[in-house]
PyMOL Python script that loads the backbone (N, CA, C, O; Angstrom):
from pymol import cmd

cmd.read_pdbstr("""\
ATOM      1  N   SER A   1       0.896  -1.124   0.164  1.00  0.00           N
ATOM      2  CA  SER A   1      -0.097   0.007   0.037  1.00  0.00           C
ATOM      3  C   SER A   1       0.815   1.236   0.031  1.00  0.00           C
ATOM      4  O   SER A   1       1.819   1.294   0.740  1.00  0.00           O
ATOM      5  N   GLU A   2       0.449   2.171  -0.755  1.00  0.00           N
ATOM      6  CA  GLU A   2       1.311   3.516  -0.956  1.00  0.00           C
ATOM      7  C   GLU A   2       0.992   4.429   0.192  1.00  0.00           C
ATOM      8  O   GLU A   2       1.657   5.456   0.327  1.00  0.00           O
ATOM      9  N   THR A   3      -0.108   4.093   1.146  1.00  0.00           N
ATOM     10  CA  THR A   3      -0.452   4.894   2.125  1.00  0.00           C
ATOM     11  C   THR A   3      -0.293   4.366   3.437  1.00  0.00           C
ATOM     12  O   THR A   3      -0.630   5.025   4.421  1.00  0.00           O
ATOM     13  N   GLY A   4       0.201   3.215   3.523  1.00  0.00           N
ATOM     14  CA  GLY A   4       0.252   2.440   4.732  1.00  0.00           C
ATOM     15  C   GLY A   4       1.548   2.866   5.628  1.00  0.00           C
ATOM     16  O   GLY A   4       2.000   4.011   5.631  1.00  0.00           O
ATOM     17  N   THR A   5       2.041   1.865   6.330  1.00  0.00           N
ATOM     18  CA  THR A   5       3.277   2.169   7.084  1.00  0.00           C
ATOM     19  C   THR A   5       4.367   2.129   6.287  1.00  0.00           C
ATOM     20  O   THR A   5       4.360   1.714   5.128  1.00  0.00           O
ATOM     21  N   LEU A   6       5.476   2.622   6.980  1.00  0.00           N
ATOM     22  CA  LEU A   6       6.813   2.740   6.023  1.00  0.00           C
ATOM     23  C   LEU A   6       7.272   1.579   5.436  1.00  0.00           C
ATOM     24  O   LEU A   6       7.977   1.641   4.428  1.00  0.00           O
ATOM     25  N   ILE A   7       6.900   0.324   6.034  1.00  0.00           N
ATOM     26  CA  ILE A   7       7.327  -0.896   5.368  1.00  0.00           C
ATOM     27  C   ILE A   7       6.405  -1.117   4.127  1.00  0.00           C
ATOM     28  O   ILE A   7       6.842  -1.523   3.050  1.00  0.00           O
ATOM     29  N   GLU A   8       5.102  -0.821   4.361  1.00  0.00           N
ATOM     30  CA  GLU A   8       4.200  -1.137   3.046  1.00  0.00           C
ATOM     31  C   GLU A   8       4.452  -0.079   2.044  1.00  0.00           C
ATOM     32  O   GLU A   8       4.164  -0.311   0.870  1.00  0.00           O
ATOM     33  N   GLN A   9       4.994   1.139   2.412  1.00  0.00           N
ATOM     34  CA  GLN A   9       5.311   2.119   1.444  1.00  0.00           C
ATOM     35  C   GLN A   9       6.664   1.514   0.596  1.00  0.00           C
ATOM     36  O   GLN A   9       6.674   1.486  -0.635  1.00  0.00           O
ATOM     37  N   ALA A  10       7.771   1.049   1.406  1.00  0.00           N
ATOM     38  CA  ALA A  10       8.838   0.492   0.776  1.00  0.00           C
ATOM     39  C   ALA A  10       8.770  -0.568  -0.107  1.00  0.00           C
ATOM     40  O   ALA A  10       9.491  -0.741  -1.089  1.00  0.00           O
ATOM     41  N   MET A  11       7.663  -1.432   0.377  1.00  0.00           N
ATOM     42  CA  MET A  11       7.359  -2.610  -0.438  1.00  0.00           C
ATOM     43  C   MET A  11       6.778  -2.280  -1.465  1.00  0.00           C
ATOM     44  O   MET A  11       6.952  -3.046  -2.413  1.00  0.00           O
ATOM     45  N   SER A  12       5.961  -1.165  -1.683  1.00  0.00           N
ATOM     46  CA  SER A  12       5.344  -0.791  -2.893  1.00  0.00           C
ATOM     47  C   SER A  12       6.376  -0.179  -3.788  1.00  0.00           C
ATOM     48  O   SER A  12       6.394  -0.423  -4.995  1.00  0.00           O
ATOM     49  N   LYS A  13       7.111   0.500  -3.287  1.00  0.00           N
ATOM     50  CA  LYS A  13       8.193   1.168  -4.119  1.00  0.00           C
ATOM     51  C   LYS A  13       9.018   0.073  -4.724  1.00  0.00           C
ATOM     52  O   LYS A  13       9.332   0.178  -5.910  1.00  0.00           O
ATOM     53  N   TYR A  14       9.379  -0.909  -4.065  1.00  0.00           N
ATOM     54  CA  TYR A  14      10.052  -2.232  -4.498  1.00  0.00           C
ATOM     55  C   TYR A  14       9.283  -2.870  -5.575  1.00  0.00           C
ATOM     56  O   TYR A  14       9.809  -3.051  -6.673  1.00  0.00           O
ATOM     57  N   ASP A  15       8.120  -3.210  -5.343  1.00  0.00           N
ATOM     58  CA  ASP A  15       7.282  -3.676  -6.286  1.00  0.00           C
ATOM     59  C   ASP A  15       7.412  -2.807  -7.692  1.00  0.00           C
ATOM     60  O   ASP A  15       7.642  -3.366  -8.765  1.00  0.00           O
ATOM     61  N   HIS A  16       7.258  -1.533  -7.576  1.00  0.00           N
ATOM     62  CA  HIS A  16       7.216  -0.737  -8.803  1.00  0.00           C
ATOM     63  C   HIS A  16       8.552  -0.892  -9.612  1.00  0.00           C
ATOM     64  O   HIS A  16       8.595  -0.919 -10.842  1.00  0.00           O
ATOM     65  N   ILE A  17       9.775  -1.004  -8.672  1.00  0.00           N
ATOM     66  CA  ILE A  17      10.991  -1.072  -9.658  1.00  0.00           C
ATOM     67  C   ILE A  17      11.181  -2.414 -10.089  1.00  0.00           C
ATOM     68  O   ILE A  17      11.754  -2.621 -11.159  1.00  0.00           O
ATOM     69  N   VAL A  18      10.744  -3.403  -9.343  1.00  0.00           N
ATOM     70  CA  VAL A  18      10.917  -4.887  -9.863  1.00  0.00           C
ATOM     71  C   VAL A  18       9.897  -4.991 -11.189  1.00  0.00           C
ATOM     72  O   VAL A  18      10.408  -5.496 -12.189  1.00  0.00           O
ATOM     73  N   ALA A  19       8.784  -4.646 -11.267  1.00  0.00           N
ATOM     74  CA  ALA A  19       7.858  -4.628 -12.223  1.00  0.00           C
ATOM     75  C   ALA A  19       8.431  -3.591 -13.292  1.00  0.00           C
ATOM     76  O   ALA A  19       8.515  -4.197 -14.360  1.00  0.00           O
ATOM     77  N   ARG A  20       8.750  -2.608 -13.399  1.00  0.00           N
ATOM     78  CA  ARG A  20       9.090  -1.562 -14.175  1.00  0.00           C
ATOM     79  C   ARG A  20      10.456  -1.985 -15.018  1.00  0.00           C
ATOM     80  O   ARG A  20      10.516  -1.832 -16.238  1.00  0.00           O
ATOM     81  N   TYR A  21      11.418  -2.468 -14.326  1.00  0.00           N
ATOM     82  CA  TYR A  21      12.660  -2.799 -14.823  1.00  0.00           C
ATOM     83  C   TYR A  21      12.845  -4.157 -15.098  1.00  0.00           C
ATOM     84  O   TYR A  21      13.870  -4.515 -15.677  1.00  0.00           O
ATOM     85  N   GLY A  22      12.005  -4.943 -14.767  1.00  0.00           N
ATOM     86  CA  GLY A  22      12.024  -6.475 -15.110  1.00  0.00           C
ATOM     87  C   GLY A  22      12.935  -7.227 -14.194  1.00  0.00           C
ATOM     88  O   GLY A  22      13.122  -8.411 -14.473  1.00  0.00           O
ATOM     89  N   PHE A  23      13.530  -6.728 -13.148  1.00  0.00           N
ATOM     90  CA  PHE A  23      14.320  -7.469 -12.224  1.00  0.00           C
ATOM     91  C   PHE A  23      13.526  -8.631 -11.671  1.00  0.00           C
ATOM     92  O   PHE A  23      12.303  -8.571 -11.545  1.00  0.00           O
ATOM     93  N   GLU A  24      14.254  -9.699 -11.339  1.00  0.00           N
ATOM     94  CA  GLU A  24      13.785 -10.698 -10.462  1.00  0.00           C
ATOM     95  C   GLU A  24      13.675 -10.436  -9.109  1.00  0.00           C
ATOM     96  O   GLU A  24      14.619  -9.938  -8.497  1.00  0.00           O
ATOM     97  N   SER A  25      12.526 -10.744  -8.522  1.00  0.00           N
ATOM     98  CA  SER A  25      12.380 -10.467  -7.159  1.00  0.00           C
ATOM     99  C   SER A  25      13.194 -11.418  -6.224  1.00  0.00           C
ATOM    100  O   SER A  25      12.977 -12.629  -6.183  1.00  0.00           O
ATOM    101  N   PHE A  26      14.088 -10.824  -5.522  1.00  0.00           N
ATOM    102  CA  PHE A  26      14.876 -11.716  -4.616  1.00  0.00           C
ATOM    103  C   PHE A  26      14.283 -12.164  -3.261  1.00  0.00           C
ATOM    104  O   PHE A  26      14.762 -13.016  -2.512  1.00  0.00           O
ATOM    105  N   ILE A  27      13.119 -11.415  -3.072  1.00  0.00           N
ATOM    106  CA  ILE A  27      12.389 -11.777  -1.697  1.00  0.00           C
ATOM    107  C   ILE A  27      11.629 -12.977  -1.787  1.00  0.00           C
ATOM    108  O   ILE A  27      10.697 -13.059  -2.587  1.00  0.00           O
ATOM    109  N   ALA A  28      11.975 -13.994  -0.971  1.00  0.00           N
ATOM    110  CA  ALA A  28      11.359 -15.503  -1.235  1.00  0.00           C
ATOM    111  C   ALA A  28       9.741 -15.532  -0.972  1.00  0.00           C
ATOM    112  O   ALA A  28       9.195 -15.220   0.086  1.00  0.00           O
ATOM    113  N   GLY A  29       9.185 -15.917  -2.011  1.00  0.00           N
ATOM    114  CA  GLY A  29       7.607 -16.034  -1.994  1.00  0.00           C
ATOM    115  C   GLY A  29       6.968 -14.778  -2.355  1.00  0.00           C
ATOM    116  O   GLY A  29       5.743 -14.684  -2.276  1.00  0.00           O
ATOM    117  N   ARG A  30       7.722 -13.758  -2.763  1.00  0.00           N
ATOM    118  CA  ARG A  30       7.056 -12.617  -3.322  1.00  0.00           C
ATOM    119  C   ARG A  30       6.834 -12.634  -4.913  1.00  0.00           C
ATOM    120  O   ARG A  30       7.771 -12.966  -5.639  1.00  0.00           O
ATOM    121  N   THR A  31       5.678 -12.299  -5.412  1.00  0.00           N
ATOM    122  CA  THR A  31       5.355 -12.380  -6.545  1.00  0.00           C
ATOM    123  C   THR A  31       4.923 -10.790  -6.909  1.00  0.00           C
ATOM    124  O   THR A  31       4.190 -10.118  -6.184  1.00  0.00           O
ATOM    125  N   VAL A  32       5.480 -10.351  -8.092  1.00  0.00           N
ATOM    126  CA  VAL A  32       5.015  -8.862  -8.382  1.00  0.00           C
ATOM    127  C   VAL A  32       4.203  -9.129  -9.662  1.00  0.00           C
ATOM    128  O   VAL A  32       4.447  -9.927 -10.568  1.00  0.00           O
ATOM    129  N   SER A  33       3.233  -8.316  -9.526  1.00  0.00           N
ATOM    130  CA  SER A  33       2.266  -8.105 -10.930  1.00  0.00           C
ATOM    131  C   SER A  33       2.979  -7.347 -11.926  1.00  0.00           C
ATOM    132  O   SER A  33       3.865  -6.537 -11.654  1.00  0.00           O
ATOM    133  N   SER A  34       2.542  -7.650 -13.182  1.00  0.00           N
ATOM    134  CA  SER A  34       3.204  -6.798 -14.359  1.00  0.00           C
ATOM    135  C   SER A  34       2.640  -5.419 -14.331  1.00  0.00           C
ATOM    136  O   SER A  34       3.158  -4.480 -14.934  1.00  0.00           O
ATOM    137  N   VAL A  35       1.498  -5.328 -13.570  1.00  0.00           N
ATOM    138  CA  VAL A  35       0.910  -3.752 -13.530  1.00  0.00           C
ATOM    139  C   VAL A  35       1.813  -3.116 -12.452  1.00  0.00           C
ATOM    140  O   VAL A  35       2.044  -3.672 -11.379  1.00  0.00           O
ATOM    141  N   SER A  36       2.233  -2.096 -12.754  1.00  0.00           N
ATOM    142  CA  SER A  36       3.321  -1.272 -11.766  1.00  0.00           C
ATOM    143  C   SER A  36       2.399  -0.331 -11.009  1.00  0.00           C
ATOM    144  O   SER A  36       1.559   0.403 -11.530  1.00  0.00           O
ATOM    145  N   PRO A  37       2.672  -0.451  -9.658  1.00  0.00           N
ATOM    146  CA  PRO A  37       1.877   0.563  -8.814  1.00  0.00           C
ATOM    147  C   PRO A  37       2.583   1.964  -8.935  1.00  0.00           C
ATOM    148  O   PRO A  37       3.762   2.037  -9.280  1.00  0.00           O
ATOM    149  N   LYS A  38       1.773   3.151  -8.620  1.00  0.00           N
ATOM    150  CA  LYS A  38       2.387   4.289  -8.696  1.00  0.00           C
ATOM    151  C   LYS A  38       3.444   4.436  -7.634  1.00  0.00           C
ATOM    152  O   LYS A  38       3.256   4.043  -6.482  1.00  0.00           O
ATOM    153  N   LEU A  39       4.684   5.074  -8.083  1.00  0.00           N
ATOM    154  CA  LEU A  39       5.766   5.400  -7.222  1.00  0.00           C
ATOM    155  C   LEU A  39       5.390   6.267  -6.007  1.00  0.00           C
ATOM    156  O   LEU A  39       5.564   5.960  -4.828  1.00  0.00           O
ATOM    157  N   PHE A  40       4.847   7.398  -6.485  1.00  0.00           N
ATOM    158  CA  PHE A  40       4.372   8.433  -5.547  1.00  0.00           C
ATOM    159  C   PHE A  40       3.006   8.792  -5.725  1.00  0.00           C
ATOM    160  O   PHE A  40       2.501   8.864  -6.846  1.00  0.00           O
ATOM    161  N   ASN A  41       2.353   9.030  -4.619  1.00  0.00           N
ATOM    162  CA  ASN A  41       0.850   9.265  -4.550  1.00  0.00           C
ATOM    163  C   ASN A  41       0.878  10.948  -4.729  1.00  0.00           C
ATOM    164  O   ASN A  41       1.011  11.678  -3.747  1.00  0.00           O
ATOM    165  N   VAL A  42       0.761  11.376  -5.854  1.00  0.00           N
ATOM    166  CA  VAL A  42       0.445  12.724  -6.158  1.00  0.00           C
ATOM    167  C   VAL A  42      -0.819  12.936  -7.171  1.00  0.00           C
ATOM    168  O   VAL A  42      -0.893  12.342  -8.247  1.00  0.00           O
ATOM    169  N   ASP A  43      -1.641  13.702  -6.778  1.00  0.00           N
ATOM    170  CA  ASP A  43      -2.749  14.027  -7.599  1.00  0.00           C
ATOM    171  C   ASP A  43      -2.462  15.071  -8.705  1.00  0.00           C
ATOM    172  O   ASP A  43      -1.660  15.976  -8.475  1.00  0.00           O
ATOM    173  N   SER A  44      -3.009  14.987  -9.743  1.00  0.00           N
ATOM    174  CA  SER A  44      -2.635  15.913 -10.995  1.00  0.00           C
ATOM    175  C   SER A  44      -2.794  17.312 -10.699  1.00  0.00           C
ATOM    176  O   SER A  44      -2.129  18.026 -11.451  1.00  0.00           O
ATOM    177  N   SER A  45      -3.524  17.968  -9.768  1.00  0.00           N
ATOM    178  CA  SER A  45      -3.792  19.142  -9.478  1.00  0.00           C
ATOM    179  C   SER A  45      -2.451  19.755  -8.735  1.00  0.00           C
ATOM    180  O   SER A  45      -1.961  20.817  -9.120  1.00  0.00           O
ATOM    181  N   SER A  46      -1.939  19.054  -7.720  1.00  0.00           N
ATOM    182  CA  SER A  46      -0.736  19.511  -7.314  1.00  0.00           C
ATOM    183  C   SER A  46       0.491  19.532  -8.049  1.00  0.00           C
ATOM    184  O   SER A  46       1.410  20.323  -7.835  1.00  0.00           O
ATOM    185  N   SER A  47       0.475  18.578  -8.982  1.00  0.00           N
ATOM    186  CA  SER A  47       1.749  18.508  -9.964  1.00  0.00           C
ATOM    187  C   SER A  47       1.542  19.480 -10.923  1.00  0.00           C
ATOM    188  O   SER A  47       2.572  20.037 -11.304  1.00  0.00           O
ATOM    189  N   ILE A  48       0.372  19.890 -11.484  1.00  0.00           N
ATOM    190  CA  ILE A  48       0.369  20.971 -12.297  1.00  0.00           C
ATOM    191  C   ILE A  48       0.694  22.505 -11.571  1.00  0.00           C
ATOM    192  O   ILE A  48       1.303  23.407 -12.147  1.00  0.00           O
ATOM    193  N   SER A  49       0.210  22.574 -10.342  1.00  0.00           N
ATOM    194  CA  SER A  49       0.862  23.678  -9.797  1.00  0.00           C
ATOM    195  C   SER A  49       2.193  23.773  -9.377  1.00  0.00           C
ATOM    196  O   SER A  49       2.764  24.857  -9.255  1.00  0.00           O
ATOM    197  N   ILE A  50       2.718  22.684  -9.148  1.00  0.00           N
ATOM    198  CA  ILE A  50       4.400  22.662  -8.987  1.00  0.00           C
ATOM    199  C   ILE A  50       4.870  22.986 -10.518  1.00  0.00           C
ATOM    200  O   ILE A  50       5.608  23.966 -10.614  1.00  0.00           O
ATOM    201  N   ILE A  51       4.590  22.393 -11.567  1.00  0.00           N
ATOM    202  CA  ILE A  51       5.112  22.648 -12.835  1.00  0.00           C
ATOM    203  C   ILE A  51       5.074  24.312 -13.160  1.00  0.00           C
ATOM    204  O   ILE A  51       5.956  24.986 -13.693  1.00  0.00           O
ATOM    205  N   VAL A  52       3.825  24.715 -12.684  1.00  0.00           N
ATOM    206  CA  VAL A  52       3.694  26.210 -13.027  1.00  0.00           C
ATOM    207  C   VAL A  52       4.503  27.007 -12.319  1.00  0.00           C
ATOM    208  O   VAL A  52       5.016  27.946 -12.927  1.00  0.00           O
ATOM    209  N   ILE A  53       4.806  26.828 -10.892  1.00  0.00           N
ATOM    210  CA  ILE A  53       5.647  27.551 -10.144  1.00  0.00           C
ATOM    211  C   ILE A  53       6.998  27.220 -10.560  1.00  0.00           C
ATOM    212  O   ILE A  53       7.745  28.197 -10.514  1.00  0.00           O
ATOM    213  N   ILE A  54       7.550  26.120 -10.960  1.00  0.00           N
ATOM    214  CA  ILE A  54       8.885  25.907 -11.447  1.00  0.00           C
ATOM    215  C   ILE A  54       8.947  26.758 -12.599  1.00  0.00           C
ATOM    216  O   ILE A  54       9.909  27.525 -12.570  1.00  0.00           O
ATOM    217  N   ALA A  55       8.118  26.860 -13.720  1.00  0.00           N
ATOM    218  CA  ALA A  55       7.931  27.546 -14.983  1.00  0.00           C
ATOM    219  C   ALA A  55       8.286  29.149 -14.741  1.00  0.00           C
ATOM    220  O   ALA A  55       9.142  29.794 -15.347  1.00  0.00           O
ATOM    221  N   LEU A  56       7.460  29.588 -13.765  1.00  0.00           N
ATOM    222  CA  LEU A  56       7.576  30.959 -13.502  1.00  0.00           C
ATOM    223  C   LEU A  56       8.765  31.394 -12.868  1.00  0.00           C
ATOM    224  O   LEU A  56       9.221  32.505 -13.141  1.00  0.00           O
ATOM    225  N   VAL A  57       9.408  30.524 -11.923  1.00  0.00           N
ATOM    226  CA  VAL A  57      10.797  30.950 -11.333  1.00  0.00           C
ATOM    227  C   VAL A  57      11.857  30.675 -12.374  1.00  0.00           C
ATOM    228  O   VAL A  57      12.922  31.292 -12.364  1.00  0.00           O
ATOM    229  N   SER A  58      11.577  29.774 -13.248  1.00  0.00           N
ATOM    230  CA  SER A  58      12.605  29.825 -14.217  1.00  0.00           C
ATOM    231  C   SER A  58      12.749  30.879 -15.330  1.00  0.00           C
ATOM    232  O   SER A  58      13.835  31.258 -15.768  1.00  0.00           O
ATOM    233  N   ALA A  59      11.472  31.339 -15.768  1.00  0.00           N
ATOM    234  CA  ALA A  59      11.349  32.462 -16.445  1.00  0.00           C
ATOM    235  C   ALA A  59      11.870  33.706 -15.955  1.00  0.00           C
ATOM    236  O   ALA A  59      12.594  34.431 -16.638  1.00  0.00           O
ATOM    237  N   ALA A  60      11.436  34.019 -14.535  1.00  0.00           N
ATOM    238  CA  ALA A  60      12.019  35.074 -13.814  1.00  0.00           C
ATOM    239  C   ALA A  60      13.568  35.056 -13.898  1.00  0.00           C
ATOM    240  O   ALA A  60      14.122  36.048 -14.373  1.00  0.00           O
ATOM    241  N   ALA A  61      14.301  34.012 -13.477  1.00  0.00           N
ATOM    242  CA  ALA A  61      15.690  33.825 -13.396  1.00  0.00           C
ATOM    243  C   ALA A  61      16.192  33.928 -14.671  1.00  0.00           C
ATOM    244  O   ALA A  61      17.332  34.394 -14.666  1.00  0.00           O
ATOM    245  N   ILE A  62      15.710  33.633 -15.892  1.00  0.00           N
ATOM    246  CA  ILE A  62      16.314  33.825 -17.211  1.00  0.00           C
ATOM    247  C   ILE A  62      16.084  35.271 -17.532  1.00  0.00           C
ATOM    248  O   ILE A  62      16.879  35.896 -18.235  1.00  0.00           O
ATOM    249  N   GLY A  63      15.052  35.781 -17.046  1.00  0.00           N
ATOM    250  CA  GLY A  63      14.727  37.271 -17.521  1.00  0.00           C
ATOM    251  C   GLY A  63      15.964  38.113 -16.701  1.00  0.00           C
ATOM    252  O   GLY A  63      16.737  38.895 -17.254  1.00  0.00           O
ATOM    253  N   GLY A  64      15.967  37.813 -15.443  1.00  0.00           N
ATOM    254  CA  GLY A  64      16.967  38.618 -14.656  1.00  0.00           C
ATOM    255  C   GLY A  64      18.306  38.404 -15.264  1.00  0.00           C
ATOM    256  O   GLY A  64      18.985  39.403 -15.500  1.00  0.00           O
ATOM    257  N   TYR A  65      18.742  37.292 -15.530  1.00  0.00           N
ATOM    258  CA  TYR A  65      20.016  37.058 -16.002  1.00  0.00           C
ATOM    259  C   TYR A  65      20.309  37.953 -17.405  1.00  0.00           C
ATOM    260  O   TYR A  65      21.402  38.469 -17.641  1.00  0.00           O
ATOM    261  N   LEU A  66      19.245  38.033 -18.207  1.00  0.00           N
ATOM    262  CA  LEU A  66      19.176  38.655 -19.507  1.00  0.00           C
ATOM    263  C   LEU A  66      19.294  40.215 -19.303  1.00  0.00           C
ATOM    264  O   LEU A  66      20.017  40.865 -20.059  1.00  0.00           O
ATOM    265  N   ILE A  67      18.577  40.826 -18.272  1.00  0.00           N
ATOM    266  CA  ILE A  67      18.614  42.056 -17.801  1.00  0.00           C
ATOM    267  C   ILE A  67      20.089  42.552 -17.285  1.00  0.00           C
ATOM    268  O   ILE A  67      20.587  43.642 -17.567  1.00  0.00           O
ATOM    269  N   LEU A  68      20.594  41.692 -16.600  1.00  0.00           N
ATOM    270  CA  LEU A  68      21.796  41.955 -15.989  1.00  0.00           C
ATOM    271  C   LEU A  68      22.979  41.944 -16.944  1.00  0.00           C
ATOM    272  O   LEU A  68      23.945  42.704 -16.874  1.00  0.00           O
ATOM    273  N   LYS A  69      22.789  41.020 -17.812  1.00  0.00           N
ATOM    274  CA  LYS A  69      23.863  40.854 -18.954  1.00  0.00           C
ATOM    275  C   LYS A  69      23.872  42.206 -19.765  1.00  0.00           C
ATOM    276  O   LYS A  69      24.881  42.879 -19.976  1.00  0.00           O
ATOM    277  N   ARG A  70      22.573  42.504 -20.196  1.00  0.00           N
ATOM    278  CA  ARG A  70      22.308  43.792 -21.085  1.00  0.00           C
ATOM    279  C   ARG A  70      22.988  44.988 -20.332  1.00  0.00           C
ATOM    280  O   ARG A  70      23.778  45.722 -20.926  1.00  0.00           O
ATOM    281  N   ARG A  71      22.662  45.174 -18.994  1.00  0.00           N
ATOM    282  CA  ARG A  71      23.252  46.325 -18.224  1.00  0.00           C
ATOM    283  C   ARG A  71      24.818  46.266 -18.144  1.00  0.00           C
ATOM    284  O   ARG A  71      25.445  47.323 -18.076  1.00  0.00           O
ATOM    285  N   LYS A  72      25.407  45.166 -18.152  1.00  0.00           N
ATOM    286  CA  LYS A  72      26.966  45.010 -18.287  1.00  0.00           C
ATOM    287  C   LYS A  72      27.403  45.604 -19.371  1.00  0.00           C
ATOM    288  O   LYS A  72      28.268  46.480 -19.343  1.00  0.00           O
ATOM    289  N   GLU A  73      26.804  45.150 -20.495  1.00  0.00           N
ATOM    290  CA  GLU A  73      27.313  45.663 -21.875  1.00  0.00           C
ATOM    291  C   GLU A  73      27.261  47.076 -22.114  1.00  0.00           C
ATOM    292  O   GLU A  73      28.122  47.607 -22.816  1.00  0.00           O
ATOM    293  N   ASN A  74      26.170  47.844 -21.504  1.00  0.00           N
ATOM    294  CA  ASN A  74      26.023  49.163 -21.761  1.00  0.00           C
ATOM    295  C   ASN A  74      26.953  49.902 -20.784  1.00  0.00           C
ATOM    296  O   ASN A  74      27.017  51.131 -20.802  1.00  0.00           O
TER     297      ASN A  74
END
""", "prot")
cmd.dss("prot")
cmd.show_as("cartoon", "prot")
cmd.util.cbc("prot")
cmd.orient("prot")
């Protein structure tokens, strides 16, 4: 389970890696389905917000760099 205890979260991530990259499970008696669970529990609205914030900060940084570069040339 992705929302369970730390052990359950670790096993979920382990299952994801084994299923995604085709590794052989080294845990005895553990079978991993071919359908990979989500690695992180993130809803789409929060991920869109994060992408927008990163884009705005990047645009501001690039714009600031270009303004400073232009001022040094003058």
